[in-house]
C-alpha positions in Angstrom: 135.4 57.0 106.3 132.6 58.4 108.5 132.7 57.7 112.2 129.3 56.0 111.7 130.8 53.4 109.4 131.7 51.0 112.3 128.1 51.3 113.6 126.6 50.5 110.2 129.1 47.7 109.7 128.1 46.1 113.0 124.4 46.5 112.2 124.9 44.9 108.8 126.9 42.0 110.2 125.8 38.6 109.0 123.6 36.2 111.0 124.8 34.4 114.0 126.2 30.9 113.8 123.9 27.9 114.6 125.7 27.3 117.8 125.0 30.8 119.0 121.4 30.7 117.8 120.5 27.6 119.7 121.2 29.0 123.2 118.3 31.2 124.3 117.1 32.5 127.6 115.4 29.9 129.7 112.2 30.3 131.6 114.1 29.8 134.9 116.3 32.8 134.0 113.2 34.9 133.2 111.7 33.9 136.6 114.9 34.9 138.3 115.0 38.2 136.4 111.4 39.0 137.4 112.3 39.0 141.1 115.5 41.0 140.6 113.7 43.6 138.6 111.2 43.9 141.4 114.2 44.6 143.7 115.4 47.3 141.3 112.0 49.0 140.9 111.7 49.1 144.7 114.4 51.7 144.5 111.6 54.1 143.5 110.3 53.9 147.1 113.7 55.1 148.3 113.6 58.1 146.1 110.0 58.9 147.0 110.8 58.6 150.7 113.8 60.9 150.5 113.6 63.1 147.4 116.7 65.1 148.3 120.0 65.1 146.4 121.4 62.7 149.1 118.4 60.5 148.7 118.9 60.3 144.9 122.6 59.3 145.5 121.7 56.7 148.1 119.0 55.2 145.8 121.5 55.0 143.0 124.0 53.2 145.3 121.4 50.6 146.3 120.5 50.2 142.7 124.1 49.6 141.8 124.5 46.9 144.5 121.4 45.1 143.3 122.2 45.5 139.6 125.7 44.2 140.0 124.4 41.1 141.8 122.0 40.4 138.9 124.7 40.9 136.4 126.8 38.3 138.1 124.0 35.8 137.6 123.6 36.9 133.9 127.3 36.0 133.3 127.0 32.7 135.2 123.9 31.4 133.4 125.6 32.4 130.1 128.5 30.2 130.8 127.1 27.1 132.7 124.4 24.5 132.1 121.5 25.2 134.4 119.5 22.2 133.3 120.4 19.8 136.1 118.1 19.5 139.1 120.7 20.6 141.6 121.7 23.7 139.8 118.1 24.6 139.1 117.3 24.3 142.8 120.2 26.5 143.7 119.0 29.2 141.2 115.5 29.0 142.7 117.0 29.4 146.2 118.9 32.5 145.0 115.7 33.8 143.5 114.0 33.4 146.9 116.9 35.3 148.5 116.6 38.1 146.0 112.9 38.4 147.0 114.0 39.1 150.5 116.5 41.7 149.2 113.7 43.3 147.2 111.4 43.6 150.1 114.0 45.3 152.2 115.2 47.8 149.6 112.7 50.6 150.6 114.0 50.4 154.2 117.7 49.7 153.4 118.8 52.9 155.1 116.5 52.5 158.1 116.4 49.9 160.9 115.9 46.9 158.5 119.3 47.1 156.9 120.2 43.5 158.0 117.1 42.3 156.2 118.7 43.7 153.0 122.4 42.8 153.8 122.0 39.2 155.0 120.1 37.8 152.0 122.2 40.0 149.7 125.3 38.2 151.0 123.7 34.8 150.6 122.7 35.5 147.0 126.2 36.7 146.2 127.9 33.7 147.9 125.6 31.2 146.1 126.5 32.9 142.8 130.3 32.4 143.3 129.9 28.8 144.5 127.4 27.8 141.8 129.5 29.6 139.1 132.6 27.7 140.1 130.8 24.4 140.3 129.3 24.9 136.9 132.7 25.5 135.4 134.3 22.3 136.8 134.7 20.9 133.3 136.3 24.1 132.0 139.5 24.7 133.9 140.6 27.8 132.0 137.3 29.6 132.6 137.2 28.4 136.2 140.7 29.9 136.7 139.5 33.2 135.4 136.6 33.1 137.9 138.9 32.3 140.8 140.7 35.6 140.1 137.5 37.5 140.5 136.0 35.4 143.3 137.8 37.2 146.2 136.5 40.6 145.1 133.0 39.2 144.7 133.0 37.7 148.2 134.6 40.6 150.0 132.2 43.2 148.5 128.9 41.7 149.9 130.7 41.0 153.2 131.3 44.7 153.4 127.6 45.3 152.7 126.8 43.2 155.8 129.3 45.3 157.8 127.7 48.5 156.7 124.3 47.3 157.9 125.6 47.6 161.5 126.4 51.3 160.9 124.2 54.3 160.6 123.7 57.3 158.4 126.6 58.5 156.2 128.8 55.7 157.6 126.5 53.1 156.1 126.4 54.9 152.8 130.2 55.2 152.6 130.8 51.5 153.4 128.2 50.4 150.9 129.8 52.7 148.3 133.1 51.0 149.1 131.5 47.6 148.5 130.3 48.7 145.0 133.7 50.2 144.2 135.3 46.8 145.1 132.9 45.0 142.9 133.4 47.2 139.9 137.1 47.9 140.6 137.8 44.2 140.8 136.1 43.5 137.5 138.2 46.3 135.9 141.5 45.4 137.6 141.4 41.6 137.2 139.7 41.8 133.7 137.5 39.3 132.0 140.1 37.5 129.9 139.3 33.8 129.9 135.5 34.3 130.3 133.5 32.8 127.5 130.5 34.8 126.3 127.7 33.4 124.1 126.7 36.6 122.3 123.1 36.0 121.4 122.1 34.7 124.8 124.1 37.4 126.6 122.5 40.3 124.6 119.1 38.7 124.9 119.4 38.4 128.7 120.2 42.1 129.1 117.5 43.1 126.6 114.9 41.1 128.4 116.0 42.7 131.7 115.5 46.1 130.2 112.1 45.3 128.8 110.9 44.0 132.2 112.2 47.2 133.8 110.2 49.2 131.3 107.2 47.1 132.1 107.6 48.1 135.7 107.6 51.7 134.6 104.2 51.1 133.0 103.1 49.8 136.4 104.3 53.0 138.0 102.2 55.0 135.5 99.2 52.9 136.5 99.8 53.4 140.2 100.1 57.2 139.8 96.8 57.3 137.8 94.9 54.9 140.1 93.1 57.6 142.1 92.7 60.2 139.3 89.4 61.4 138.1 88.6 60.1 134.6 88.5 63.1 132.3 90.4 64.6 129.4 93.3 65.6 131.6 93.6 62.1 132.9 93.6 60.6 129.4 96.3 63.2 128.3 98.5 62.4 131.3 98.3 58.6 130.8 99.1 59.0 127.1 102.1 61.3 127.9 103.3 58.9 130.6 103.1 55.9 128.2 104.8 57.9 125.4 107.8 58.4 127.7 108.1 54.6 128.3 107.7 54.0 124.6 110.4 56.5 123.9 112.8 54.8 126.3 112.0 51.5 124.6 112.8 53.1 121.2 116.0 54.6 122.5 117.3 51.1 123.4 115.8 48.5 121.1 115.6 50.3 117.7 119.4 50.6 117.1 121.6 50.2 120.2 120.5 46.7 121.2 120.8 45.2 117.8 124.1 47.0 117.1 125.6 45.9 120.5 124.6 42.3 119.9 126.0 42.1 116.4 129.2 43.9 117.4 129.6 41.4 120.3 129.1 38.5 117.8 131.7 39.9 115.5 134.2 40.4 118.3 136.9 37.7 118.5 136.1 35.2 121.3 139.1 36.2 123.4 138.0 39.8 123.4 134.3 39.3 124.1 134.7 39.3 127.8 136.0 42.9 128.1 133.5 44.1 125.5 130.5 42.4 127.3 131.7 43.8 130.7 132.0 47.4 129.4 129.1 47.7 126.9 126.5 45.5 128.7 127.3 45.2 132.4 128.7 48.7 133.0 127.0 50.9 130.4 123.6 49.4 131.0 123.5 50.5 134.6 122.8 54.2 133.8 120.0 53.1 131.4 118.3 51.1 134.2 118.8 54.0 136.6 117.2 56.3 134.1 114.2 54.1 133.7 113.7 54.1 137.5 114.0 57.9 137.7 111.5 58.3 134.8 109.1 56.0 136.7 109.4 58.3 139.7 108.7 61.4 137.6 105.8 59.6 135.7 104.1 58.6 139.0 104.4 62.2 140.3 103.1 63.6 137.1 100.0 61.4 137.1 99.2 62.2 140.7 98.9 65.9 140.0 99.1 66.5 136.2 97.7 70.0 136.5 100.3 71.3 139.0 104.0 71.9 138.5 106.3 69.1 139.3 108.3 69.4 142.5 112.0 70.0 142.3 112.7 66.3 142.9 110.1 65.3 140.3 111.7 67.6 137.7 115.2 66.4 138.4 114.0 62.8 138.3 112.5 63.5 134.9 115.6 65.3 133.5 118.2 63.0 134.9 116.2 60.0 134.0 116.1 60.9 130.3 119.7 62.1 130.4 120.9 58.9 132.0 119.2 56.6 129.5 120.7 58.6 126.6 124.1 58.8 128.2 124.2 55.0 128.7 123.9 54.5 124.9 126.4 57.3 124.2 129.0 55.5 126.3 128.1 52.1 124.9 128.5 53.3 121.3 131.7 55.1 122.0 133.1 52.0 123.7 131.9 49.7 120.9 132.9 51.7 117.8 134.6 54.9 119.0 131.8 57.0 117.5 129.9 59.8 119.3 126.1 59.7 119.2 125.8 63.5 118.8 122.0 63.5 118.6 121.8 61.8 122.0 124.3 64.2 123.5 122.0 67.0 122.3 119.1 65.2 123.8 120.8 65.1 127.2 121.3 68.8 127.1 117.8 69.5 126.0 116.3 67.4 128.7 118.3 69.1 131.5 117.6 72.6 130.1 113.9 71.9 129.8 113.4 70.9 133.4 115.1 74.1 134.5 113.6 76.5 132.0 110.1 75.1 132.0 109.8 74.5 135.8 106.6 76.5 136.1 104.7 74.4 133.5 102.0 72.0 134.7 103.5 68.5 135.2 101.8 66.9 132.1 103.1 69.6 129.8 106.6 69.6 131.2 106.8 65.8 130.8 105.4 66.1 127.3 108.0 68.7 126.4 110.9 66.5 127.6 109.5 63.4 125.9 109.1 65.5 122.8 112.8 66.3 122.9 113.7 62.6 123.4 111.5 61.5 120.5 112.9 64.3 118.2 116.5 63.4 118.7 115.8 59.7 118.3 113.9 60.4 115.0 116.9 62.5 113.7 119.3 59.8 114.7 117.2 57.1 113.0 116.9 59.0 109.8 120.6 59.8 109.6 121.8 56.3 110.3 119.3 54.7 107.9 120.4 57.0 105.2 124.0 56.2 105.9 123.3 52.4 105.8 121.5 52.9 102.4 124.6 54.7 101.0 126.9 52.0 102.4 124.8 49.2 100.7 125.0 51.1 97.4 128.8 51.2 97.5 
């Protein structure tokens, strides 16, 4: 059987059960996500302030810290009832804390590190306490959480420690914190964690769509002071096409396939699948969206000039990261390689090197053209395969 058969099988899976359909993302969760996405998009300021290779790495690290904190709340609200007044107030308090984190992100490596680290620690501690409280009627699930809790409490405490250090020492300590978070989840595992598939997939999908919306904002910010002429219209259209391409690359096939595969996965194996495909594999996609926002803003500021080296790499790495995220997710889900997306990664990186002297608007158009081309080829191939499968 073709390696695409598992993909098609997942996408042709039957509808969800009524119990899964009735749990949807609440308005409180959306409110929480809006503030956290603001924190994530603030990472663009870190990159713009230090567009060196080290600046890119430090920005990716802060993004990882913030993203991991959000993911913890996504798991929590998937498992507990947040309808009671006390729990809702605690979530609102965590939302306020995440706003302070967001405001400090652009200055996280400067003298305002404590303004980032202290609310970050508070948000993470509230998460563990609230998660445990919400599982008080589910001893098995609560026992699974207790195995992870020490890792999830030590990691943000190390972020606080790093805030008292300077330069590379702070970066190294914060890198250790993120490694503890991720390593703990991998070492302890997620056996015993319940996952409601529809709600879980919807939560990550909504987070991605909000992040894409913030990229639209970045396009608007970059174009705010531009003269309204044909070049302006072309640059805006190209910038928007890039965001639309990123939307297509996630929501056309991968999002639906991941949700249906998660639904079809036996309940006892959903935790590891959700951890790998959603929590871990979605990080490079969000990073790619942020990098594209940086490139789009730079392109719109000076569309008739070549992009800077940092702008070109933000563009190439941004598209490559979003494609790589779904390559990894598909391979983890169904052990199939998304070859079109692998080709897209190579094309994007080659384009920003080979076409570095092009005006910004035409370079971005060329890279987005590569993205749309590989997605179109993938779409046609998979749809033809599904048609043949239905005919069997």
